[in-house]
RODO-2510 file (C-alpha; in nm, 4 decimals, decimal comma):
residues 515
     n   res          X          Y          Z
     1     m     0,9866    -3,2341     0,3233
     2     g     0,7469    -3,0545     0,0918
     3     r     0,5687    -2,7274     0,1326
     4     t     0,2716    -2,6459     0,3509
     5     i    -0,0410    -2,5001     0,1861
     6     l    -0,2349    -2,2972     0,4402
     7     v    -0,6119    -2,3078     0,3707
     8     l    -0,7721    -2,0431     0,5868
     9     g    -1,1235    -2,0930     0,7220
    10     d    -1,2790    -1,8231     0,4982
    11     q    -1,1038    -1,9552     0,1816
    12     l    -1,2898    -2,2783     0,1096
    13     c    -1,2930    -2,2301    -0,2673
    14     r    -1,2198    -2,5311    -0,4848
    15     d    -1,0148    -2,3298    -0,7272
    16     h    -0,7651    -2,2241    -0,4570
    17     p    -0,4583    -2,1042    -0,6528
    18     a    -0,1979    -2,2445    -0,4104
    19     l    -0,3548    -2,5902    -0,4434
    20     e    -0,3452    -2,5673    -0,8216
    21     a     0,0299    -2,4977    -0,8037
    22     a     0,1099    -2,7488    -0,5295
    23     d     0,2387    -3,1080    -0,5457
    24     q    -0,0302    -3,3373    -0,4088
    25     a     0,2227    -3,6116    -0,3359
    26     g     0,4776    -3,4053    -0,1463
    27     d     0,2943    -3,1056    -0,0002
    28     q     0,0902    -3,0902     0,3157
    29     l    -0,2310    -2,8854     0,3820
    30     l    -0,2877    -2,7031     0,7095
    31     m    -0,6330    -2,6060     0,8339
    32     v    -0,7037    -2,4582     1,1753
    33     e    -1,0275    -2,3897     1,3654
    34     a    -0,8816    -2,0752     1,5210
    35     r    -1,0561    -1,9951     1,8506
    36     e    -0,8659    -1,6981     1,9941
    37     e    -1,0695    -1,4247     1,8251
    38     f    -1,3910    -1,2643     1,9507
    39     p    -1,4982    -1,4722     2,2577
    40     r    -1,8597    -1,3378     2,2326
    41     m    -1,9011    -1,4285     1,8655
    42     h    -2,2404    -1,5821     1,7745
    43     r    -2,2167    -1,9585     1,8223
    44     s    -2,4301    -2,0323     1,5153
    45     k    -2,1691    -1,8397     1,3130
    46     r    -1,8919    -2,0540     1,4549
    47     v    -2,0856    -2,3727     1,3859
    48     f    -2,1428    -2,2646     1,0272
    49     h    -1,7729    -2,1720     0,9708
    50     y    -1,6237    -2,4846     1,1374
    51     s    -1,8785    -2,7198     0,9807
    52     a    -1,7963    -2,5807     0,6388
    53     m    -1,4226    -2,6204     0,7153
    54     r    -1,4570    -2,9878     0,8232
    55     h    -1,6628    -3,0741     0,5181
    56     h    -1,4050    -2,9001     0,2983
    57     a    -1,1266    -3,0958     0,4617
    58     e    -1,3190    -3,4157     0,3930
    59     w    -1,3493    -3,3191     0,0291
    60     l    -0,9782    -3,2361     0,0101
    61     r    -0,8829    -3,5759     0,1502
    62     s    -1,1194    -3,7430    -0,0942
    63     e    -0,9236    -3,5625    -0,3649
    64     g    -0,5986    -3,7141    -0,2352
    65     w    -0,4587    -3,4335    -0,0280
    66     n    -0,2867    -3,4799     0,3060
    67     v    -0,4563    -3,2479     0,5529
    68     d    -0,3220    -3,1515     0,8937
    69     y    -0,6494    -3,0399     1,0521
    70     h    -0,6541    -2,8725     1,3970
    71     a    -1,0056    -2,8976     1,5380
    72     l    -1,1883    -2,7940     1,8512
    73     p    -1,1760    -2,8470     2,1381
    74     s    -0,7939    -2,8824     2,1467
    75     s    -0,7270    -2,6242     1,8725
    76     t    -0,6028    -2,2875     1,9914
    77     g    -0,4793    -2,0234     1,7503
    78     l    -0,3351    -2,0137     1,4013
    79     d     0,0137    -1,9326     1,5155
    80     q     0,0250    -2,2073     1,7755
    81     a    -0,1078    -2,4618     1,5259
    82     w     0,1621    -2,3514     1,2839
    83     r     0,4352    -2,4116     1,5384
    84     e     0,3051    -2,7591     1,6095
    85     h     0,2820    -2,8301     1,2368
    86     v     0,6400    -2,7113     1,1790
    87     r     0,7709    -2,9341     1,4582
    88     q     0,5932    -3,2331     1,3041
    89     f     0,6391    -3,1770     0,9338
    90     s     0,9382    -2,9370     0,8912
    91     p     0,8022    -2,7806     0,5726
    92     d     1,0261    -2,6218     0,3085
    93     g     0,7936    -2,3249     0,2572
    94     l     0,4499    -2,1825     0,3277
    95     w     0,2026    -2,1160     0,0457
    96     l    -0,1305    -1,9526     0,0711
    97     m    -0,3848    -1,7274    -0,0995
    98     e    -0,4000    -1,3589     0,0036
    99     a    -0,5553    -1,3349     0,3464
   100     n    -0,8979    -1,1727     0,3476
   101     t    -0,8353    -0,9620     0,6600
   102     w    -0,5550    -0,7368     0,7782
   103     s    -0,5334    -0,9205     1,1158
   104     q    -0,4988    -1,2594     0,9440
   105     a    -0,2238    -1,1227     0,7141
   106     r    -0,0282    -0,9907     1,0183
   107     v    -0,0532    -1,3261     1,1982
   108     i     0,0720    -1,5043     0,8861
   109     e     0,3646    -1,2633     0,8516
   110     n     0,4648    -1,3427     1,2114
   111     m     0,4299    -1,7139     1,1502
   112     a     0,6665    -1,7074     0,8570
   113     d     0,9124    -1,4805     1,0411
   114     f     0,9060    -1,6992     1,3499
   115     t     1,0133    -2,0147     1,1650
   116     g     1,2195    -1,8436     0,8929
   117     t     0,9966    -2,0129     0,6325
   118     t     0,9775    -1,8813     0,2768
   119     c     0,6222    -1,7528     0,2169
   120     r     0,4569    -1,7403    -0,1230
   121     i     0,1267    -1,5572    -0,1497
   122     f    -0,1095    -1,6145    -0,4447
   123     p    -0,3687    -1,3558    -0,5620
   124     t    -0,7154    -1,4087    -0,4212
   125     r    -0,9841    -1,5752    -0,6263
   126     q    -1,2681    -1,4533    -0,3954
   127     f    -1,2924    -1,1021    -0,5426
   128     l    -1,3196    -0,9609    -0,8892
   129     v    -1,1112    -0,6468    -0,8325
   130     s    -0,7598    -0,6790    -0,7070
   131     r    -0,6333    -0,4587    -0,4184
   132     a    -0,3743    -0,3010    -0,6493
   133     e    -0,6430    -0,2189    -0,9122
   134     f    -0,8734    -0,0644    -0,6569
   135     s    -0,5924     0,1367    -0,5036
   136     k    -0,4904     0,2690    -0,8446
   137     g    -0,8431     0,3827    -0,9185
   138     a    -0,8732     0,5562    -0,5843
   139     a    -0,5389     0,7437    -0,6049
   140     g    -0,5698     1,1135    -0,5312
   141     k    -0,9424     1,1027    -0,4529
   142     k    -1,0823     1,2511    -0,1273
   143     r    -1,4059     1,0557    -0,1639
   144     l    -1,5045     0,7400    -0,3558
   145     l    -1,8377     0,6748    -0,5156
   146     m    -1,9536     0,3135    -0,5315
   147     e    -2,1605     0,3849    -0,8406
   148     n    -1,8552     0,4799    -1,0451
   149     h    -1,6725     0,1683    -0,9294
   150     y    -1,9785    -0,0489    -1,0070
   151     r    -2,0193     0,0774    -1,3629
   152     a    -1,6453     0,0319    -1,4377
   153     v    -1,6410    -0,3258    -1,3129
   154     r    -1,9663    -0,4155    -1,4928
   155     s    -1,8293    -0,2762    -1,8170
   156     r    -1,5046    -0,4685    -1,7819
   157     l    -1,6850    -0,7960    -1,7108
   158     g    -1,9582    -0,7350    -1,9639
   159     v    -2,2380    -0,8014    -1,7098
   160     l    -2,5781    -0,6722    -1,8202
   161     v    -2,4052    -0,4865    -2,1037
   162     e    -2,5079    -0,4929    -2,4655
   163     a    -2,2835    -0,5474    -2,7682
   164     d    -2,2402    -0,1739    -2,8180
   165     g    -2,1193    -0,1242    -2,4571
   166     t    -2,4400     0,0363    -2,3317
   167     p    -2,6130    -0,0966    -2,0180
   168     t    -2,8978    -0,3380    -2,0647
   169     g    -3,2312    -0,1581    -2,0422
   170     g    -3,0685     0,1855    -2,1081
   171     a    -2,9613     0,2532    -1,7486
   172     w    -2,6928     0,1360    -1,5107
   173     n    -2,9030     0,1541    -1,1993
   174     f    -3,2720     0,0655    -1,1405
   175     d    -3,2666     0,1285    -0,7641
   176     a    -3,5632     0,3669    -0,7815
   177     a    -3,7792     0,0717    -0,8946
   178     n    -3,6751    -0,1386    -0,5942
   179     r    -3,8249     0,0568    -0,3038
   180     r    -4,1769    -0,0741    -0,2519
   181     t    -4,3205    -0,0050     0,0884
   182     v    -4,5351    -0,2043     0,3290
   183     s    -4,8421    -0,0411     0,1837
   184     d    -4,7364    -0,1425    -0,1674
   185     w    -4,6676    -0,4936    -0,0463
   186     k    -5,0203    -0,5214     0,1054
   187     r    -5,1750    -0,3943    -0,2156
   188     d    -4,9765    -0,6587    -0,4066
   189     g    -5,1447    -0,9289    -0,1985
   190     a    -4,8715    -0,9546     0,0719
   191     p    -4,6549    -1,2104    -0,1153
   192     r    -4,3847    -1,3900     0,0798
   193     p    -4,1693    -1,6988     0,0186
   194     p    -4,1564    -1,9927     0,2583
   195     r    -3,9306    -1,9194     0,5529
   196     p    -3,6046    -2,1219     0,5234
   197     p    -3,6317    -2,4163     0,7623
   198     v    -3,4007    -2,4569     1,0602
   199     v    -3,1750    -2,7516     0,9867
   200     q    -3,2050    -3,0159     1,2602
   201     a    -2,8790    -3,2066     1,2251
   202     d    -2,8737    -3,5785     1,2909
   203     p    -2,6988    -3,6370     1,6287
   204     s    -2,4282    -3,8380     1,4597
   205     s    -2,3591    -3,5819     1,1849
   206     l    -2,0591    -3,3628     1,1451
   207     v    -2,2640    -3,0463     1,2044
   208     a    -2,4035    -3,1859     1,5284
   209     q    -2,0527    -3,2692     1,6488
   210     v    -1,9344    -2,9200     1,5674
   211     s    -2,2350    -2,7790     1,7611
   212     r    -2,1346    -2,9786     2,0677
   213     d    -1,7724    -2,8662     2,0352
   214     v    -1,8748    -2,5046     2,0097
   215     e    -2,1064    -2,5276     2,3102
   216     e    -1,8097    -2,6686     2,5109
   217     a    -1,5452    -2,4286     2,3891
   218     f    -1,7405    -2,1058     2,3909
   219     p    -1,9820    -2,0953     2,6804
   220     e    -1,9919    -1,7136     2,6701
   221     g    -2,0851    -1,6966     2,3028
   222     t    -2,4058    -1,5317     2,1802
   223     g    -2,7010    -1,7276     2,0596
   224     p    -2,7668    -2,0999     2,0045
   225     a    -2,5087    -2,3317     1,8624
   226     g    -2,7623    -2,5714     1,7077
   227     n    -2,9209    -2,3313     1,4610
   228     c    -2,7034    -2,3914     1,1558
   229     w    -2,9489    -2,3057     0,8787
   230     l    -2,7053    -2,2218     0,5978
   231     p    -2,5467    -2,4823     0,3616
   232     v    -2,1995    -2,5896     0,4744
   233     t    -2,0842    -2,7622     0,1502
   234     r    -2,0158    -2,6427    -0,2010
   235     e    -2,2995    -2,8546    -0,3353
   236     g    -2,5428    -2,7120    -0,0778
   237     a    -2,4375    -2,3576    -0,1525
   238     l    -2,4921    -2,4127    -0,5266
   239     e    -2,8380    -2,5495    -0,4518
   240     g    -2,9117    -2,2481    -0,2383
   241     l    -2,8068    -2,0086    -0,5149
   242     d    -3,0219    -2,1963    -0,7653
   243     t    -3,3223    -2,1893    -0,5305
   244     f    -3,2897    -1,8147    -0,4941
   245     v    -3,2575    -1,7578    -0,8663
   246     r    -3,5604    -1,9771    -0,9476
   247     q    -3,7939    -1,8871    -0,6606
   248     r    -3,7084    -1,5477    -0,5082
   249     l    -3,5132    -1,3309    -0,7464
   250     v    -3,8320    -1,2448    -0,9368
   251     r    -3,9593    -1,0503    -0,6336
   252     f    -3,6273    -0,9602    -0,4686
   253     g    -3,6052    -0,6124    -0,6257
   254     d    -3,9556    -0,5003    -0,5282
   255     y    -3,9159    -0,5896    -0,1629
   256     q    -3,5466    -0,5831    -0,0888
   257     d    -3,5859    -0,2853     0,1482
   258     l    -3,8953    -0,4229     0,3222
   259     m    -3,8781    -0,5285     0,6891
   260     l    -4,1371    -0,7750     0,8248
   261     q    -4,1345    -0,9145     1,1752
   262     d    -4,2993    -1,2393     1,0653
   263     s    -4,0910    -1,2951     0,7531
   264     p    -3,7399    -1,1723     0,8338
   265     t    -3,5556    -1,3024     0,5306
   266     m    -3,8247    -1,2190     0,2710
   267     f    -3,6918    -1,2592    -0,0847
   268     h    -3,3235    -1,2068    -0,0017
   269     s    -3,0648    -1,4439    -0,1535
   270     l    -2,9140    -1,5681     0,1735
   271     i    -2,5889    -1,6481    -0,0132
   272     s    -2,3572    -1,3983     0,1590
   273     g    -2,2472    -1,6483     0,4257
   274     p    -2,1387    -1,9214     0,1808
   275     l    -2,0038    -1,6586    -0,0654
   276     n    -1,7836    -1,4972     0,1950
   277     i    -1,6126    -1,8212     0,2918
   278     g    -1,5465    -1,9359    -0,0633
   279     l    -1,8242    -2,1950    -0,1144
   280     l    -1,9534    -1,9732    -0,3920
   281     a    -1,7634    -1,7489    -0,6378
   282     p    -1,8876    -1,3909    -0,6967
   283     l    -1,8980    -1,4148    -1,0735
   284     e    -2,0896    -1,7387    -1,0808
   285     c    -2,3587    -1,5759    -0,8642
   286     v    -2,3725    -1,2758    -1,0970
   287     r    -2,3911    -1,4921    -1,4050
   288     a    -2,6688    -1,7113    -1,2586
   289     a    -2,8824    -1,4026    -1,2013
   290     e    -2,7993    -1,2556    -1,5436
   291     s    -2,8929    -1,5862    -1,7111
   292     a    -3,2212    -1,5856    -1,5319
   293     y    -3,3026    -1,2418    -1,6631
   294     r    -3,1976    -1,3304    -2,0189
   295     a    -3,4294    -1,6333    -1,9968
   296     g    -3,7209    -1,4227    -1,8875
   297     l    -3,7318    -1,5586    -1,5320
   298     a    -3,6624    -1,2374    -1,3482
   299     p    -3,7196    -0,8661    -1,4153
   300     l    -3,4320    -0,6399    -1,4971
   301     a    -3,4657    -0,4182    -1,1884
   302     a    -3,4414    -0,7147    -0,9503
   303     t    -3,1567    -0,8699    -1,1415
   304     e    -2,9552    -0,5450    -1,1587
   305     g    -3,0203    -0,4796    -0,7860
   306     f    -2,8823    -0,8215    -0,6900
   307     i    -2,5811    -0,7899    -0,9195
   308     r    -2,5087    -0,4418    -0,7771
   309     q    -2,4840    -0,5922    -0,4277
   310     i    -2,2065    -0,8257    -0,5463
   311     i    -2,0189    -0,6347    -0,8134
   312     g    -2,0963    -0,3006    -0,6515
   313     w    -2,1089    -0,3102    -0,2747
   314     r    -1,9210    -0,6300    -0,2016
   315     e    -1,6252    -0,5342    -0,4132
   316     f    -1,6370    -0,1717    -0,3034
   317     v    -1,6308    -0,2356     0,0723
   318     n    -1,3457    -0,4806     0,0274
   319     g    -1,1511    -0,2237    -0,1724
   320     v    -1,2134     0,0531     0,0822
   321     y    -1,1047    -0,1854     0,3639
   322     w    -0,7668    -0,2629     0,2069
   323     l    -0,7105     0,0886     0,0918
   324     k    -0,7631     0,2331     0,4413
   325     m    -0,6272    -0,0305     0,6765
   326     p    -0,4945    -0,0490     0,9428
   327     d    -0,6098     0,2944     1,0660
   328     y    -0,9666     0,2486     0,9352
   329     l    -1,0766     0,0529     1,2405
   330     q    -1,0108     0,3526     1,4618
   331     v    -1,2051     0,6209     1,2677
   332     n    -1,4538     0,8324     1,4610
   333     a    -1,5102     1,1510     1,2673
   334     l    -1,8337     1,2346     1,4578
   335     e    -1,6602     1,1782     1,7930
   336     a    -1,9301     0,9365     1,9123
   337     r    -1,8394     0,7989     2,2595
   338     r    -2,1521     0,6406     2,4030
   339     r    -2,1181     0,2773     2,4999
   340     l    -2,3232     0,0145     2,3160
   341     p    -2,6389    -0,0563     2,5126
   342     a    -2,6656    -0,3938     2,6894
   343     f    -2,9925    -0,4650     2,5064
   344     f    -2,7909    -0,5254     2,1902
   345     r    -2,7032    -0,8606     2,3487
   346     s    -3,0511    -0,9345     2,4850
   347     g    -3,3015    -0,7611     2,2638
   348     n    -3,4716    -0,6294     2,5776
   349     t    -3,6052    -0,2908     2,4811
   350     r    -3,9495    -0,1299     2,4471
   351     m    -3,8626    -0,0090     2,0933
   352     h    -4,0320    -0,2812     1,8974
   353     c    -3,8283    -0,2419     1,5748
   354     l    -3,5011    -0,2737     1,7649
   355     s    -3,6288    -0,5611     1,9788
   356     t    -3,7521    -0,7519     1,6754
   357     v    -3,4392    -0,7145     1,4744
   358     l    -3,2063    -0,7873     1,7661
   359     r    -3,3972    -1,0996     1,8679
   360     e    -3,3849    -1,2233     1,5085
   361     a    -3,0079    -1,1707     1,5082
   362     i    -2,9626    -1,3437     1,8446
   363     d    -3,1693    -1,6391     1,7260
   364     s    -3,0241    -1,6803     1,3744
   365     a    -2,7062    -1,4739     1,3367
   366     y    -2,8736    -1,2931     1,0453
   367     n    -3,0583    -0,9715     0,9506
   368     h    -3,0832    -0,8415     0,5985
   369     h    -2,9021    -0,5275     0,4894
   370     i    -3,1830    -0,2761     0,5544
   371     q    -3,2439    -0,4021     0,8994
   372     r    -2,8674    -0,3639     0,9700
   373     l    -2,8397    -0,0174     0,8138
   374     m    -3,1710     0,1553     0,8878
   375     i    -3,2638     0,0003     1,2250
   376     l    -2,9443    -0,0945     1,4066
   377     g    -2,6937     0,1293     1,2264
   378     n    -2,9324     0,4148     1,2265
   379     f    -2,9864     0,3909     1,6016
   380     c    -2,6155     0,3693     1,6737
   381     l    -2,5558     0,6726     1,4504
   382     i    -2,8157     0,9080     1,5957
   383     a    -2,7618     0,7906     1,9545
   384     g    -2,3841     0,8581     1,9275
   385     i    -2,2702     0,5004     1,9925
   386     d    -1,8917     0,4438     1,9903
   387     p    -1,8198     0,3180     1,6343
   388     q    -1,5604     0,0625     1,7480
   389     q    -1,8035    -0,0939     1,9929
   390     a    -2,0708    -0,1048     1,7213
   391     h    -1,8353    -0,2533     1,4714
   392     d    -1,7258    -0,5277     1,7133
   393     w    -2,0897    -0,6158     1,7778
   394     f    -2,1720    -0,6415     1,4140
   395     l    -1,8622    -0,8586     1,3597
   396     d    -1,9565    -1,0861     1,6457
   397     m    -2,3182    -1,1239     1,5529
   398     y    -2,3589    -1,1995     1,1881
   399     v    -2,2923    -1,5291     1,0091
   400     d    -2,1613    -1,3480     0,7020
   401     a    -1,9544    -1,0890     0,8925
   402     h    -1,5818    -1,0604     0,8469
   403     e    -1,3557    -0,7688     0,9222
   404     w    -1,3356    -0,6663     0,5549
   405     v    -1,7165    -0,6719     0,5310
   406     m    -1,7934    -0,4798     0,8489
   407     a    -1,5301    -0,2051     0,8550
   408     a    -1,6592    -0,0056     0,5602
   409     n    -2,0237    -0,1101     0,5937
   410     v    -2,0485    -0,0174     0,9622
   411     l    -1,7856     0,2515     1,0138
   412     g    -1,8233     0,4123     0,6728
   413     m    -2,1808     0,3506     0,5552
   414     a    -2,3834     0,3147     0,8722
   415     l    -2,1981     0,5356     1,1205
   416     h    -2,0286     0,7958     0,8937
   417     a    -1,7236     0,7534     1,1156
   418     d    -1,4833     0,7951     0,8243
   419     g    -1,6132     1,1474     0,7682
   420     g    -1,7829     1,0663     0,4414
   421     f    -1,5095     0,8871     0,2482
   422     m    -1,7405     0,6178     0,1190
   423     a    -2,0917     0,7603     0,1792
   424     t    -2,1964     1,1097     0,0673
   425     k    -2,4203     1,1617     0,3691
   426     p    -2,4986     1,0008     0,7089
   427     y    -2,7819     0,7499     0,6849
   428     a    -2,9798     0,9083     0,9649
   429     s    -3,3549     0,8578     0,9673
   430     s    -3,6529     0,9341     1,1867
   431     a    -3,9344     0,6903     1,2590
   432     s    -4,1134     0,7830     0,9345
   433     y    -3,8844     0,5605     0,7291
   434     i    -3,9290     0,2636     0,9673
   435     s    -4,3049     0,3064     0,9678
   436     k    -4,3159     0,3202     0,5871
   437     m    -4,0822     0,0251     0,5219
   438     s    -4,1806    -0,2131     0,8034
   439     n    -4,4629    -0,3469     1,0145
   440     y    -4,2577    -0,3026     1,3330
   441     c    -4,4449     0,0013     1,4627
   442     s    -4,7780    -0,1768     1,5169
   443     g    -4,8127    -0,2469     1,8916
   444     c    -4,4948    -0,0601     1,9895
   445     s    -4,4763     0,1294     2,3164
   446     y    -4,3839     0,4360     2,1168
   447     d    -4,5814     0,6271     1,8477
   448     p    -4,3882     0,6852     1,5221
   449     a    -4,6154     0,9764     1,4349
   450     k    -4,5358     1,1679     1,7565
   451     k    -4,2352     1,3982     1,7194
   452     s    -4,2169     1,4940     2,0845
   453     g    -4,4075     1,4545     2,4079
   454     s    -4,5261     1,1479     2,5960
   455     g    -4,4932     0,8293     2,3838
   456     a    -4,2910     0,9979     2,1071
   457     c    -4,0697     0,7576     1,9185
   458     p    -3,7042     0,7819     2,0315
   459     f    -3,5984     0,7672     1,6617
   460     n    -3,7796     1,1031     1,6097
   461     l    -3,6114     1,2636     1,9167
   462     l    -3,2669     1,1331     1,8417
   463     y    -3,2887     1,2197     1,4729
   464     w    -3,3226     1,5928     1,5517
   465     d    -3,0760     1,5733     1,8368
   466     f    -2,8287     1,4241     1,5920
   467     y    -2,8783     1,7192     1,3519
   468     d    -2,8445     1,9635     1,6374
   469     r    -2,5175     1,8050     1,7552
   470     h    -2,3667     1,8164     1,4058
   471     t    -2,5246     2,1374     1,2681
   472     q    -2,1968     2,2779     1,1334
   473     l    -2,0837     1,9554     0,9645
   474     l    -2,4231     1,8645     0,8156
   475     g    -2,4955     2,2199     0,7126
   476     r    -2,1969     2,2127     0,4833
   477     n    -2,3132     1,8927     0,3167
   478     p    -2,5458     1,9585     0,0098
   479     r    -2,7382     1,6373     0,0881
   480     t    -2,8183     1,7326     0,4495
   481     a    -2,8132     2,1128     0,4472
   482     m    -3,1897     2,1410     0,3861
   483     m    -3,2625     1,9326     0,7009
   484     v    -3,0319     2,1561     0,9088
   485     k    -3,2142     2,4656     0,7817
   486     a    -3,5527     2,3069     0,8618
   487     w    -3,4342     2,2300     1,2129
   488     l    -3,2975     2,5823     1,2768
   489     k    -3,6214     2,7415     1,1461
   490     r    -3,8279     2,5713     1,4154
   491     p    -3,9310     2,7863     1,7135
   492     a    -3,6659     2,7878     1,9882
   493     g    -3,9129     2,6479     2,2403
   494     e    -3,9948     2,3556     2,0193
   495     r    -3,6284     2,2748     1,9609
   496     e    -3,5581     2,3020     2,3293
   497     a    -3,8381     2,0549     2,4128
   498     i    -3,7170     1,7971     2,1607
   499     l    -3,3568     1,8231     2,2796
   500     g    -3,4651     1,7991     2,6424
   501     e    -3,6628     1,4832     2,5757
   502     a    -3,3748     1,3348     2,3697
   503     a    -3,1382     1,4090     2,6562
   504     g    -3,3705     1,2376     2,8987
   505     f    -3,3888     0,9303     2,6811
   506     l    -3,0117     0,9159     2,6502
   507     r    -2,9713     0,9468     3,0267
   508     k    -3,1912     0,6427     3,0680
   509     l    -2,9970     0,4621     2,7978
   510     d    -2,6699     0,5334     2,9694
   511     a    -2,8050     0,4190     3,3046
   512     g    -2,9156     0,0884     3,1566
   513     d    -3,2831     0,1541     3,2238
   514     l    -3,5421    -0,0132     3,0082
   515     v    -3,6082     0,2195     2,7169
***
């Protein structure tokens, strides 16, 4: 018999290196809708992943490949499917591309060991920086800076770089130009793009069948199974990228940090889901945006901001993940132990910002990055939520979430649980930021302007409670020391009142009361 090429569910790229080296006539492909992980995962996320897998399998068959496909509802786990595959096909070897997560890699090691099969692993095509390259650059460093990584990768690839090696526009980073507030947005005429429509699949379609399979197999999952609003084919993903570049990139930079309850996706690209499962390649997304800028279709600040999300953050968090695993998932430098509130699964809270963002996530398996960082992550940080519970929730909930995505983004960036390895300061914020960058505060039960007393916003109380809990740590950090000094200079009675109210709120939170 020939070899088996394992095509993992998050590796649906058409330039898969193992396929390029394989023998189409003699080798067999294996694809598995693994179901053993994360029983409470959002069902729309599962429908997106499995639908994309089934479409990819159809494309592979149309290209002449033999595909052994293990689908719901009978499919179990990757290791069990492998054993069944070996019994049926007796492969001479197992070929695959580097797994994208540590847990997948361990399962595959065990699969090969169990059957005594020779395993050949090809370098990934889904990232621009290899794990070895990132590790080499991080050697001996106590802390990494994304900006340094970003500039090095951009220079190597020649993205937004002029012939003399200088950055286009004379600067590497235009982030300061990409922070327009709600007030700015209103003065600009309140522009917004059309909201992406919810795709209503034909009852006989592949996506509709996957929805039915997911409903049956995962009755405890979060959210609806029928809301598959992202493209599930390579062609659809390319169309989505083109639509973003043509219609939304021009305003993406101005409003990328804005949060609006009646326009949750705003001008964001919405490509992270397809990109993270291989339907798009990172460099083609970068080049599409760069070409739009060169053609005069998008401003430099917006283009650079989008490119930084891919070349900068996406590559950086993947590098940190592989550098720090497997211990990274257990970090808890701030010793946060509070359990994740039940309202993270229901959205049932009087805090309007949290309720809005959570209900959007429950409905669509999506929030944009500022909602995740400055609403959800910020609350978990200042309330002292257990970082592992928070990480698991983020991993369950979002359509674009994978372990390599969420580990550094949640544990490092949002919760500072790695002690500052990848972020120079905790991203703690009071209600003032939320009020400035969103329209969530209007009509809320709490007043963002009140720092204490009846009706004071919990974000204000918890913000100072967080600084009080971590005075020594934050006092040593140049980026937070001024806030510590400001807190300690307040009259003792004022500090005691704020801490008492924060403690009262946290008691209600722990008791499961409506807060």
